[in-house]
C-alpha positions, -999 to 999 in steps of 0.1 A, spaced: 584 21 -109 561 34 -136 571 2 -155 582 -25 -159 555 -43 -138 561 -55 -103 553 -89 -115 584 -90 -137 606 -76 -109 592 -103 -86 599 -129 -113 635 -121 -115 638 -124 -78 623 -158 -77 642 -171 -106 614 -182 -127 623 -168 -160 602 -174 -192 567 -177 -179 542 -150 -183 543 -122 -156 519 -93 -155 502 -69 -132 465 -67 -130 449 -34 -117 414 -36 -101 423 -20 -67 405 -36 -39 390 -62 -61 423 -70 -77 429 -104 -59 394 -117 -70 399 -105 -105 435 -120 -106 423 -154 -94 395 -154 -121 421 -146 -148 446 -174 -136 416 -198 -132 407 -192 -169 442 -196 -182 444 -229 -164 411 -241 -176 420 -232 -211 453 -252 -210 473 -220 -211 489 -226 -179 494 -254 -155 504 -235 -124 500 -198 -113 513 -177 -84 486 -151 -78 496 -121 -55 476 -94 -40 500 -64 -28 497 -28 -19 516 0 -5 487 24 4 511 46 28 525 62 -4 493 78 -14 476 87 19 471 121 32 480 118 69 461 150 77 428 133 65 418 112 95 388 100 75 411 80 52 446 76 67 436 56 96 418 29 75 444 18 50 475 -3 53 503 -20 34 504 -57 29 507 -86 6 494 -122 3 497 -149 -22 481 -183 -34 493 -210 -59 467 -224 -83 473 -257 -100 455 -278 -126 435 -305 -111 408 -330 -120 389 -317 -88 378 -281 -93 387 -258 -64 374 -227 -79 337 -234 -87 325 -202 -102 334 -164 -104 316 -133 -111 334 -98 -120 318 -65 -127 328 -29 -130 309 4 -133 331 33 -144 304 60 -137 315 58 -101 353 65 -106 351 96 -83 339 79 -52 374 63 -45 404 74 -64 439 90 -66 435 116 -91 472 123 -100 497 111 -124 534 117 -134 541 137 -166 572 154 -178 591 147 -146 564 162 -123 533 150 -105 501 164 -121 470 165 -101 465 152 -66 485 119 -59 468 113 -26 437 90 -20 401 105 -21 372 86 -8 334 93 -5 328 68 25 291 69 24 290 65 -14 313 34 -12 292 19 16 260 23 -3 273 8 -36 293 -20 -17 268 -37 2 244 -40 -28 270 -52 -54 287 -77 -30 253 -93 -22 244 -97 -60 280 -110 -68 276 -137 -41 244 -148 -52 255 -149 -89 285 -173 -81 264 -195 -58 238 -198 -87 266 -205 -113 279 -232 -91 245 -248 -82 249 -240 -47 228 -222 -19 236 -198 10 233 -229 33 264 -245 15 286 -217 27 310 -225 54 331 -192 53 330 -157 39 365 -142 33 357 -106 21 379 -77 12 384 -61 46 370 -26 37 353 -20 69 334 -40 96 299 -26 86 302 -36 49 315 -70 59 288 -78 86 260 -64 64 270 -87 36 272 -118 58 238 -108 72 222 -107 38 236 -141 32 222 -155 65 257 -164 74 265 -167 112 288 -139 125 315 -165 135 317 -177 98 329 -142 87 367 -139 86 377 -104 99 412 -91 100 407 -54 95 413 -47 131 448 -63 127 458 -52 91 436 -23 82 422 -22 46 451 -35 26 431 -33 -6 441 -61 -30 462 -77 -2 433 -81 23 417 -112 8 447 -134 7 458 -121 40 425 -128 56 426 -162 40 460 -170 53 450 -159 88 419 -183 87 438 -213 74 466 -209 99 442 -206 128 425 -237 118 392 -223 110 392 -229 72 398 -267 65 400 -289 34 365 -296 22 350 -263 33 332 -241 9 345 -205 9 333 -173 -7 359 -147 -15 346 -111 -24 361 -78 -32 349 -42 -39 370 -11 -47 379 18 -68 369 19 -104 341 10 -93 351 -27 -94 337 -58 -75 336 -94 -78 334 -128 -60 349 -162 -63 334 -194 -48 358 -222 -41 359 -257 -24 390 -255 -3 
């Protein structure tokens, strides 16, 4: 639907009427953005418990004649529950955007007067995305570590948005993180945009890699151009 939000439709299905429900659009950075918003609402006393979901249906907006994009993206959804606690789970977050780079990753179409206007299929300049992504993810990672009073050596796991393996390994290398501490699911799920971080987190927890007490860095970068990071003690 154009509206109402997906969140309100899901709220009705869950039977949890009355609490705030809204969508947040930051594309591939969406889950990191949403975590930060939910954390702020809980810290301010505006909420006690929050369901944060990253979900995408990219198959609707792919050009299946464009092999440079259609083989990369997938559909998926993942979720976490945040609750107020005397022990902080989320230690720090860092969010950014730069609208000057809107054109490097976008779907330049819309619905108006009962018709689709523009091009409703995904467009991406892969080289431009790569060059931007590696630099901004490194700076966001260092920013959250500094805010939390932590260092690279304190990191146990990196759970990045599953954009592509080159961006992920480059980010881990800049943080001097061992390759086995990088959670990779892009080979299983593809790039599921806002869903990729919670999906990768779920895989890492279910496989027994991420355990209570571990320090985990979540990162995302995507169209807009948006990026951000969240540091947490699991």
